[in-house]
C-alpha positions as CSV (number, residue, x, y, z in Angstrom):
1,M,0.1,0.0,0.0
2,A,1.5,3.3,-1.1
3,A,2.1,5.8,1.7
4,H,0.4,9.2,1.3
5,A,2.7,12.2,1.6
6,T,1.5,14.8,4.3
7,A,1.1,18.1,2.4
8,P,1.1,21.5,4.1
9,C,-2.5,22.2,5.1
10,E,-4.2,25.4,4.0
11,P,-7.7,26.6,4.9
12,S,-10.6,26.1,2.5
13,D,-11.2,28.9,-0.1
14,S,-14.4,29.9,1.9
15,W,-12.3,30.7,5.0
16,V,-9.7,32.6,3.0
17,V,-12.4,34.6,1.4
18,L,-14.0,35.4,4.8
19,R,-10.6,36.5,6.3
20,R,-9.7,38.6,3.4
21,S,-13.1,40.2,3.4
22,A,-12.6,40.8,7.1
23,A,-9.2,42.5,6.5
24,V,-10.7,44.8,3.8
25,A,-13.5,45.6,6.3
26,A,-11.0,46.6,9.0
27,V,-8.8,48.6,6.7
28,T,-11.9,50.4,5.1
29,G,-13.4,51.1,8.6
30,G,-10.1,52.4,10.0
31,A,-9.6,54.6,7.0
32,A,-13.0,56.0,7.4
33,W,-12.3,56.9,11.0
34,L,-9.0,58.3,10.1
35,V,-10.7,60.5,7.4
36,K,-13.3,61.6,10.0
37,S,-10.7,62.6,12.5
38,S,-8.4,64.3,10.0
39,V,-11.3,66.4,8.5
40,T,-12.7,67.3,12.0
41,L,-9.2,68.3,13.2
42,A,-8.5,70.4,10.1
43,T,-11.9,72.1,9.5
44,G,-14.0,71.6,12.7
45,N,-16.7,70.0,10.6
46,E,-17.4,66.4,11.6
47,P,-18.3,64.0,8.7
48,A,-20.6,61.8,10.8
49,V,-21.2,59.3,7.9
50,A,-17.4,58.3,8.0
51,F,-17.7,57.4,11.7
52,A,-20.9,55.3,11.0
53,I,-19.1,53.5,8.2
54,G,-16.3,52.4,10.5
55,G,-18.7,51.3,13.3
56,A,-20.6,49.2,10.7
57,L,-17.6,47.4,9.3
58,F,-15.8,46.5,12.5
59,P,-18.0,43.7,13.6
60,F,-17.5,42.0,10.2
61,A,-13.7,42.4,10.6
62,L,-13.9,40.6,14.0
63,L,-15.8,37.7,12.4
64,G,-12.7,37.1,10.3
65,L,-10.6,37.4,13.4
66,W,-12.8,34.8,15.1
67,S,-12.4,32.4,12.2
68,I,-8.7,32.2,12.9
69,V,-9.2,30.9,16.5
70,R,-12.6,29.3,16.1
71,R,-11.2,25.8,16.7
72,A,-9.2,26.8,19.7
73,D,-10.3,25.2,23.0
74,S,-10.9,28.7,24.4
75,R,-14.0,30.3,26.0
76,A,-12.8,33.7,25.0
77,A,-12.9,32.6,21.3
78,R,-16.4,31.3,21.6
79,V,-17.6,34.3,23.6
80,G,-15.8,36.7,21.2
81,G,-17.3,34.9,18.2
82,A,-20.8,35.1,19.5
83,L,-20.4,38.9,20.4
84,A,-19.0,39.7,17.0
85,A,-21.9,37.9,15.4
86,A,-24.5,39.7,17.5
87,A,-22.9,43.1,16.7
88,A,-22.9,42.2,12.9
89,V,-26.5,41.2,13.0
90,S,-27.4,44.4,14.8
91,V,-25.7,46.4,12.1
92,V,-27.7,44.7,9.5
93,L,-31.0,45.2,11.4
94,A,-30.1,48.8,12.1
95,T,-29.5,49.5,8.4
96,L,-32.9,47.9,7.6
97,V,-34.6,50.0,10.3
98,R,-33.0,53.1,8.9
99,V,-34.2,52.2,5.3
100,L,-37.7,51.6,6.5
101,G,-38.0,54.4,9.1
102,G,-35.9,57.2,7.6
103,A,-34.8,60.1,9.7
104,A,-37.7,59.6,12.2
105,V,-35.9,56.6,13.8
106,E,-32.6,58.4,14.4
107,P,-32.0,58.7,18.1
108,T,-31.0,62.0,19.7
109,E,-29.5,62.9,23.1
110,D,-32.9,63.3,24.5
111,E,-34.8,60.5,22.7
112,I,-34.6,56.8,22.5
113,T,-36.0,55.2,19.4
114,V,-36.5,51.7,17.9
115,L,-32.9,52.1,16.4
116,T,-31.2,52.7,19.9
117,P,-31.0,49.0,21.0
118,F,-29.4,48.0,17.7
119,L,-26.8,50.6,17.9
120,A,-26.1,49.8,21.5
121,I,-25.6,46.0,20.8
122,A,-23.5,46.8,17.8
123,G,-21.2,49.2,19.7
124,F,-20.9,47.2,22.9
125,G,-20.7,43.9,21.0
126,T,-17.8,45.1,18.9
127,F,-15.8,46.4,21.9
128,A,-16.4,43.2,24.0
129,A,-15.6,41.0,21.0
130,L,-12.4,42.8,20.5
131,L,-11.3,42.1,24.0
132,A,-12.4,38.5,24.0
133,L,-11.0,37.6,20.5
134,G,-7.8,39.7,21.3
135,H,-7.3,37.5,24.4
136,A,-7.8,34.3,22.4
137,V,-5.5,35.5,19.6
138,R,-2.8,36.4,21.9
139,R,-3.0,33.2,23.8
140,E,-3.1,31.0,20.7
141,G,-0.5,33.1,18.8
142,A,-3.0,33.2,15.9
143,L,-1.3,36.3,14.2
144,A,2.2,37.1,13.3
145,A,4.5,37.8,16.3
146,G,4.4,41.5,15.8
147,S,0.5,41.6,15.6
148,R,-0.7,39.0,17.9
149,S,-1.2,41.4,20.9
150,L,-2.7,44.1,18.7
151,P,-6.4,43.4,19.0
152,W,-6.2,42.8,22.7
153,A,-4.2,46.0,23.2
154,M,-6.8,48.0,21.1
155,G,-9.7,46.6,23.3
156,V,-7.8,47.4,26.6
157,A,-6.9,50.8,25.3
158,A,-10.2,51.9,23.9
159,I,-11.9,53.2,27.2
160,P,-8.6,55.0,28.5
161,L,-8.1,56.6,25.1
162,L,-11.7,57.9,25.1
163,I,-11.3,59.1,28.7
164,V,-8.2,61.0,27.6
165,G,-10.1,62.3,24.6
166,G,-12.9,63.6,26.9
167,A,-10.2,65.5,28.9
168,L,-8.7,67.0,25.8
169,E,-12.2,68.0,24.5
170,A,-12.4,70.3,27.5
171,L,-9.6,72.2,26.0
172,D,-10.6,72.0,22.4
173,E,-13.4,69.9,21.0
174,R,-11.3,68.9,18.0
175,L,-8.8,67.1,20.3
176,L,-11.3,64.4,21.0
177,E,-10.4,63.2,17.4
178,L,-6.8,62.3,18.4
179,P,-7.8,59.0,20.3
180,I,-10.1,58.1,17.5
181,A,-7.3,58.5,15.0
182,L,-5.1,56.2,17.2
183,L,-7.8,53.5,17.2
184,A,-8.3,54.0,13.4
185,V,-4.6,53.2,12.8
186,G,-5.1,50.2,15.0
187,W,-7.9,48.9,12.8
188,I,-5.8,49.5,9.7
189,L,-2.9,47.6,11.1
190,L,-5.3,44.7,12.2
191,G,-6.7,44.5,8.7
192,A,-3.2,44.1,7.3
193,A,-2.4,41.4,9.9
194,L,-5.6,39.6,9.0
195,W,-4.8,39.7,5.2
196,K,-1.4,38.2,5.9
197,A,-2.8,35.5,8.2
198,A,-5.6,34.4,5.8
199,Q,-3.6,31.4,4.5
200,Q,-0.6,31.3,6.9
201,H,-2.5,30.6,10.0
202,P,-5.4,28.2,9.4
203,P,-7.6,27.1,12.4
204,R,-6.8,23.7,13.8
205,A,-9.8,22.1,12.2
206,D,-8.7,23.2,8.8
207,A,-5.3,21.5,9.3
208,R,-6.5,18.1,8.3
209,A,-4.8,16.1,5.6
210,S,-6.9,14.5,3.0
211,P,-6.9,10.6,3.2
């Protein structure tokens, strides 16, 4: 009986597409936030749509990050994947509500609308998923050595950065954009790491040789 050679294992095409799509989402969302911060700092006029674009894309970027650690024996990976999925679903539902309800469903500082819960779940889910998946990625070494701590560091730094931004805002409203710009750069770097890891770091379940 002829022996079968063990070939290097690569993820299936569908997982590669998911991870590369996630990388594009992270880079595009980060670039949108960077544009938003740059324009606001330069002109004082805030392009709100750019901030919304980033917030809508980040949950989908995290689904790609989850795919890299999905077979790890890690509660953080499972919880992070569920949170990222919940955030992504909330983004889709929020988009549908906006299409059907128009400007009337947009919440304000003084009013909660039917759109508010979806926005809250999307925002909180993205932040919590970033922390959970960042922990799993760091523990599993699922990204390249220079990037494996990046998602965890972004999640840990997010709230302190916004607190610092709030303090800077007391001096000048535009300075709030500095922490947002730093987070934007983090998302862009994460997207680059995801693209690089699409085929180099398959999940454990993908590493099965054909009989």
